[in-house]
N, C-alpha and C positions, 0 to 999 in steps of 0.2 A: 320672094316677096316677104316683107315683114311688117309688123305693126309698130308704129312709132307714136310716142306722145309728143304733140306739138302744141304751140301756143299761137293763136291767131295774132298777126301783127297789127290788126286794126282794133279788135275788141278785147284782146288779151284773155280770151277764154281758152281753156285747155280742151284739146280734141285728140282723138286717137285716129290715125289714118293708116291705111294698108297700102304701102308703096314699095317699090324696089329699093330706093335709096332714101335716106333721111333728108327731108327738105330743109333748106337753109332759111327760106321765107315761106310763110303759109298764111293764106287768107281763107277763112271758113266759108262754107256755101252760103250762109245767111248774109255775111258781109258782101260776098260777091254779088248776090242778088240785089242788095240795097245799092251798091255802087253802080250796077247795071240799070237801075231805075225800075226794077220789077217790083211787084206787089209783095213785099216782105217786111216784117217788123224789124226795125233797126235796133240792134242790141245796144247801141250808144245813143241814148236819148239826148235831145238838145237841152239847152239850159232852161228854156221855157217849159218843156215837157217835164223836166225834173221838178221845177218849182210848182207846176200844177199838181204833180203827184204828191208833193209835200203838203200842199193845201188840202187835197182830198183825204190824205191819211190823217191829218190833224182833225178834220171834220168827222171822220169815222171813229176815231179813237176816243172813247169816253174818259172823262176825268174820274178819279176815285170817288169824288162827291156824287157823280151821276150814277154810279153803279148801285143798284138796289140790293139790299141783303136778301139772301135766299129765304123763301118761306117754306114751311113744312107742307108736304103734299097732303091733300085731302083725299080720303078714300071715297070712291064712287059708290061702294057698297056699304050698307049699314053693318055695324059690328054685330056678330052673333052673340046672343046672351044665352048662357046655359041655364036651364030651369030644372 
């Protein structure tokens, strides 16, 4: 048995598998679960999911004009004065 670096034929992600022989075709467990209809996150989002992700990212990312300059921290304790 050896460890082989393989690429999933569906999602093109690199995986390391422990097998007797190097596989010619490989589908990762996540893609197998998606294709079987099980409850798994699909590593290949649909066009609609990608567009929704772009819209959410644009809404979350502030423009440079929206970023407030840093303010100096105020000390909670009064400064000690030496007498």
